[in-house]
N, C-alpha and C positions, 0 to 999 in steps of 0.2 A: 063508640068504642074509646072515647076519651077517658072513661073510667078505667078501662083495662090498661091504657098507656100510663095513666097516673099511678096505678097500683104497681106495675112492673118497674116504673122509674123509682117508686118508693122502695122496692126491694133492692135496687142497685145502691141506694143511699144507706139503707139500714144494714144490709149484709156487708156492704163495702166498708162501713165504719167499723163494725165489729171484727171483721176479718183482718183488716189492716192493723187495727190496734193490737189484736192478738198475735199477729205475725211479727210485729216489731217487738212486743214484750217477751215472747217466747225465748229468743236468744239472749235478751237482757236478763231474764230470769235465770237462764242457764249460767250466764257469766257470773251472776250474783252468788249462785250456789257453788260453782266450781272454780271460777277464775280462769277457765279454759276457753280461749277463742275458738279452738278447733271443735270442741263440743257444741259451742254456740252455733257454728255453721251447720251442724247436723240438723237443726230445726228447719232451716230453709230448704235443705236438701230433701228432707222427708215430706215437706209440703208439696214440692214440685215433682217428686218421684212418681206419684200416680198419673201424672200427665202422659207418661210414656205408655200407660195402659189405656189411653183415651179411647181408641176404637173399641176395645172390649167393654169398657164401661158404657160407651154409647149404645152398644147392643142391648144393655139392660134397659136403657131409656126407651128404645124401640119396642121392647117386649112388654112394657108396663104402661099404665095410665100416667101420662107425663105430669099432670098437675098433682095427682096423688103422690107420685114419687118425690116431687120437689118438697111438698109439705112434710112427708115422712123423713126425708133426708135431713132437713133442717132441724126438725124436732129431735131426731136421733142424735145428731151432733150436739145439740143443746144438753141432752142427757149425758152424753160422753164427757162434755166439758165439766160436769159436776165432779168428776173424779180428780180434777186439778186442784180442788180444795184440799186434797190430801198431800199435795206436794209441799213439804216443809224443809227437806234437806236433800243432800246429794243422792241419798239412797232411793228416793222416790223419783229421781229424774227420768227413769224409764217410762213413767206414766206420762210425763210431758211429751216425750218422743213419740209414744204410741198415739197420743191425742193429735199431734201434728200430722202424723200419717193419715189418720182418719179425716182430719180437716182437709188434706189434699184430695182424698177420694171424694168427699162431699163437694168440694170445689169443682171437680171435673163433672160430677153428676149435675150440679146446678147449672154449670156453663152450657152443657149440651142439652139439658132438660129445658132450659129457658129458650135456647135456640129452636128447639122443636115445638115449644108452646106458642111462641110468638105468631107464626103463620095462622094458627087456629084462633088466636085471640084478637088479631088486628086485620084491617083491610090491607091488601098487598102494598098499596102506595105509602102506608104509614110505617112499614117495617124499617126501611133505612133511616127514616127520621128518628124513630125511637131508639134504634141502635146507636145513632150518633149522640142522642141525649144521654143514653145510659153510659156510653163511653166518657162523656163529659162529666157526668155525675161521679163515676168511679175515680176519675183523675182528680176531681175537686176534693173528694173525700180523702184521697191520698195526701193532700196538702195539710189536712187537719187531723186525721185519725192517729197517725204515728206520734205526733206531738202530744195529743190528748192522752194516748195510751201510756207514753213515757212519763208524762206528768202524774197521771193517776197511779202508776206503779211506784213512783218515787214517794208519793204522799201516803198511799194506803196499801201498797204491795200487790203482788200478783193476783190474789183472790178477788180484789176489787175489779181488776180488768176482766177477769173471768166472768164475773157477775154481769158486767156491761155486755160482754160478748154473748152470753146466754140470752139476755134480754133482746139483743139485736136479732138473734136467730128466731126467737119467738115472734117478733114483729114480722120478720120475713115470711114465716110460715102462715101467719094470719093474712098477710097481703096476698100470698099465693092462693089461699083458700077463697078470697073474695073475687078473684079473676073469673069472668064469665066468658068462656070460649064462644066464638061465633058458630063453630061447627065441631062436631064430635070426631075425635081421632081414635081409631081403633088400634089397639096394640098389634104389632106384626106377629103373625103366627110363626114365621120363620125369620130370625134376625141373625144371619151369619156375619161375623165380624168382617170377613174379607170382602163382603159385598159393598160395604161402605167405603173401604179403601179403594176397591176397584172402580166404583162409580166416580170417586174424586179423581182418580188417575186418568180415566177415559173421557171425562167431560172436559173438552178443550178450554172453553171460556172459564169455567170454574177453576180448573187446574192453573190456568195462567194467573188469575187474581190471587189465589192462595200462594203461589210461588212468589209473586211480587211482594206480598205481605211478609212471607217467610224470609225472603232475602233482606228486606228492610230491617226486620226484627233481629236477624242474625248479624247483620252488619253493625247494628247498634252495640251488640255484645262484642263483636270482633274489634271494634274501635275503642273499647273501654280503656285499655291500657294506654293508648295514645293520648286519650283525654287526660288521664292522670299525669302522664309525662309532660304534656303541654302546659298544664297548670303549675306543677311543682318545679319542673326543670326549665322549660323554655321561657315561661313568664315569671318564675320565681314567686308565685302567689302562695298564700297559705292553703293547705289542703281543704280547709273549711269552705273555700270558695266553691267547691263542688256543690255545696248546699244552695248557693245562689243560682248556679246553672240548673240544678235539679228543680228548683222552684219555678224558674223561668220556663223550663220544659213542661212542667206540670200545668202552668197557666196556658201554654200553647196547646196542650192536649185538650183542655176544656174548650178552647176555640175550635180546634180541629174537629172534635167530635160533633159539635153543633153544625159546622159547615158541611162536613162529610155526609151527614145524614140527609142533607137536602140535595145531594148530587147523585147522578147516575152511578151505579156500581162500577162502570167502566172507567171512572175517574180515579180508580185506585192507582193507576200509573202516575197521575199528577201528584198524588200524595207522596209517592216514592221520590219523584223529582224535587218536590219541596223539601223533603227530608234531606236529600243530598245537598241542596242549597244551604240548609241550616248547618249541616256538618262542615261544609266548606268555610262558613263564617266562623266556626269554632277556632279555626287555625289562623285567623287574621290577627295582626299585631295590635289589637285594640280591645280592651276589656268590654266597653259598651257593645261593640260589634259581636263579641263572643256571647254576651248575654242575649243579644238580639238573635243570634244564630240558634241558641237553645230554644228560644220562643218559636222560631220558624220550624226547627226540627220537631218540636212538640206538636205543631199543627200537622205536619206531614205524616208522621209515623202512625198515629191512630187512624188517620184517613185510610191508609192501606188496610188496616185491620177491619174497620167498619165496612169497607167495600167488599172484602173477602167474605166476611161472615154474613152480610146481607145477601150476597150472591148465593151462598149455601142455602139460606132460608127461602130464597125466591126460586131457585132452579132445582131443588131436590124434591123427589116424591115424598109425601108425608110419612110413609112407613119406613123411610130410611134416614129421616132427619137427624135422629140421635147419633147414628153411626157416622154419617158424613160430617156433621158438625164437630164431633169429637175427633175425627181423623184430621179435619182441617185445623183445629186448635192445636193438636199434637204437632202437625207439620209446621205451624207458624211459631209456636213458642218453645217446643222441646229443644230445637237446635241451639237456642241461646246458651244453654248450659255448656255446650261443647264449643261454641264460638268464642266465649270469653278466654279460656285457656289457649285455644288455637290462635287467637289474635295476639296474646302475650308471647307465645312461642315464635310466631311469624315476625313480630316486631323485633325480637332479639336477633333473628337471623337476617332480616332484610332492612331493618331500621324503621323508626317511627314515621319518618316522612313518607317513605314508600307505602307503609301500611295505610296512612291517611288517604293518599291519592287513590290507592286501590279501593278503599271503602267508598269514597265519593263516586268513583267511576262505576262501581258495581251497582249502586242504587239508582244511577241516572241512565247509564248506557244499556244494561241488560233489560230492564223493563221497557225501554224505548224500542229496542230491537224486537221484543216480544209483541209489542203493539203493532209495529210495522208488519211483522209476519202475520198477525191476525187479520189486518186489513187487506193484505195481499191475498191471503188464502181464501177469504170470504168475498173478495171483490167489493168491499164496502166503499161507499163515498165517505168523505170526512164526517158527515153527519147522517148516520144510517136512519132510515125510516123505521118507526116502531110498528108499522102496519102488519108485519109478518111475525112479530114477536109472540112466542108462546113459551110457557113454562113446560118442561118435559113431564109428561104424565102418561096416560094411555096413548097409543099411537095416534098422532095428529091432534091430540086434545090437551088442554091445559090440565094441571093438577087440580084436584077437587078444591073449589073455593077460590081459585086464582083466575081472575080475568086477564085479558091481554093487557099489557102494560109496557110503557116505554122504558122501564127500568130493566126489562128482561132482554136477553141477547137475541139479536136478529139472526134469521136463518141464512144459509148460503145464498149467494146471488142466483136468481132464477128459480129458487124454490118457492112454492106457494105457501108452505107453512113448515114450522120446525117439527120434526118427528120426535117420538119418545126416546129413541136410543141416544145415549150420550154422544156428544160430538167427538169424533175420533180423528186425529190428524192424518 
């Protein structure tokens, strides 16, 4: 299955490069045509807007052949991108906005489609490792693609970036087509949106990991204004120093993705604590320590995401993977859009120092309490035995194709095996 891993890792590199380049160039293109920063922000808004409909789009994944859907979605978006060659003036700006919305829809379909395809394409023990490598690949591409896209736009204009993005989508479609699943996944005859949301809410271990990741991601948005204030007001540094912190965090994310993929999914808590430690270092009176803090925060934050999404793939029945993974992604990433303005408003009311302390405490204390509650409720020893671990499937049985594995959650103390019903507190 190393071929499948390589192909899916290649998808992360190719689609990540084209997507990030286009996502940076779209607002730059808008600014060039209109000179309006407000209109430029619309591009980003339209890309992320479809994530709010994640559970509904996930139901489409469960109703269709996953691999075929991924190929079709990427080729369709490539065809849609062709319309951008017509954008020459402000009057055609609506085309760019419409394409960004389509890009957001395809991004959600790709995200939950890949999550659903991975368990069919890889042995269960390889899933967290590949998720970590894919996260590292995406973060690594983020360090290169925006700069390359901006440079290409400056030299040759928007159409050149569009051509590169179309080629990247074509490469991704070919790589998806070459994947050879280990087992066949039948489309669900009945794929109600609420079933995916309900499964996520009722599965105690899964819900805990997703909430830890969502809290860390939301806190990063909530703390954004305090970081700006710390750099420009408290330290008197040039705003461009944000680029240094961003690069350090990106480098940390590459490391974090690799490390997280080799750990049990239950170590998502550790990722949150590491992220909190990095945030605390941001506010120390030393520029080198601030940069080191960004590196550490970059290690911790993707760790929580890899743990949550790997848990979704390991603990969800095959016919619900699209809906549950889409619901988890929405729960993790959608709140960021609201956390940023909420953090700015709170900082104005309570002060930047209070906001910083609150953010650090949130990502360290809340997940720690959740872990203590999990261990007390299950009567676990510090190192639970994997002998009773089963993935939920048919009553008392693992999901199809999933052997018992130490990465999976252990059943309650005294239980001989984990049943199919989601863990309910």
